[in-house]
N, C-alpha and C positions, 0 to 999 in steps of 0.2 A: 485124513478123515474130516478135517475141518474146512475143506473146500468143496465146491460143487464139481460135478462131472464136467461141466462146461469150463470152469476155471482150470481144472486139471488138464483138459484138452488144450486149452489156450497155452498153458505153460509147456506142455509136452511139445506142441507144435512149434513154439518159439525156440526151444532148445534142440529139437529134432525135426526140422521141417520135412524131412523125407518120410517120417513115420506115417503110416496109414491108420488113422484112428477110427474105431468102430464103437458106437455107443450101444450097449445092450441095456436097455432101460425099461422102466415101467411107465415112463412119461410119454404121453401122446400129444401133449400141448404143442401148438405150433411155435410158441415162444421158445420152448426148450430146443426143439428141432432146429429152428433157424439159428439160435445162439450157438448150438453145437457145430453146425456147418460153418458159421462165421469164424468159430474158434479153430477151424482146420479139420473138422471131422469129415470123413468120406463114406461112412457107413452107419446105418441106424437100424436096429432090430429090436423088437419088443421082447422082453424077458420070457413071455409065454410062447415064443416061437419054437417050433420043433428043432431038434438037433440038426436035422438035414438042412433046414433053412439057415441056421447059423453057419454051418460048414460051407454052404453055397455062398453066403454073404462074404465070408473070409476069403474064399477063393476068388470071387469077383473083385473084391477090393485089392487083393494082391495082384490081380491082372490089370489094375489101373482104373477100374470103374468106380463110380459113386453109386452106392446101393442104399435105397430108401424103400422100406416096406410100403405096401399099398396104402396103409392108413396114413403114413407120414407124407406120401406123395399127395394124397387127397388134402391134407392140411396145408401143404405148400401151395397147391393149386388154388385153394380157397383164399389164401393170403394174397397171391398174385392177382386174382380176379376181383378182390374186394375193391370197390370204387374209391373209398376214402377211409383210411384207418383212423380210428379215434385217437386223439392225442391223450397221453397219460396225464394224470393230475400233476400239477407242478409242485416243486419242493416247498413252495410257500405255504402249503397246507400243514407242514410239519412244525412242531415246536422246536426251539433251539436244541434241546436235549435229544429229541428224535433225529434231528438233522445230523448231530454229532455221531449218534449211534449208526446211522446210515453210512456216514462217511467212513467210520472206522471198520464197519462190517465190509464195506466195499473194498477196503484195503487188505482184506483177508484176515483180520484179527478175529480170534474166537470170542465167545461171550465172556469167558473168564478173563482174557487179556483186556477186553474193552472195560469190563468191570473194574479191573485193577487200575486202569488209567483214569476212570471216572469216579473211582471210590464207591462203586455200587456192586451188588452181588451179580453173579452170572445169571441168576433167575430174573432179576430186574431187567437186565439187558435183553434177555429173551422176550420178556413182556413188551419192552419198548419195540423190539424188532417185529413182534406180532402186530402191534398197533400200527407201525409204519407200513407194513405189508397190507394191512386192511385199508388204511387211508389211501394208499397208492394203487390199490386193487392189484396187488401182486400175489402170486401163489407160491413161488419158490425162491429160496435164498439167492440163487443164481440171477434171478430177475433184478434183485437189488443192485448187483454189480452193473448189469446192463443199464439200469435206470441211472445209476451214478455216472456212467460214461456218457449217456445221452445228455444229461444236464451238466456235464463237466464239473461234477462234485469231487472227483478224485484229484 
């Protein structure tokens, strides 16, 4: 419960590379979709999809196909077609404490565990995390991990 779907997919794929991973999610953001695919995912379906679409997705994935719903395919197409992606803000915009919270969050520690290490409350850590995400223009916790990997913070 303390890790994102992308991180769960990454761990499952690492330990069971033959597993065919499908994300059933409410997220339509291209960052999430790309991160999930990079983590080893092969299927993506929105939680609002009809049961028959889910069954079709499972069968297609089991047959060896990669399945992305039309909305996800459109997001991927836009990403591929975009002329120049904007670079994310650099870690230099973070305070030393924010940087440490980012580093520990990226390592998979919970707010409570980070709070214990830094002698702060879990709520304070969550506030730091919210501030970090706002400064770095990130929307999901899984993006913090991707960001940390990008800037070699881990």
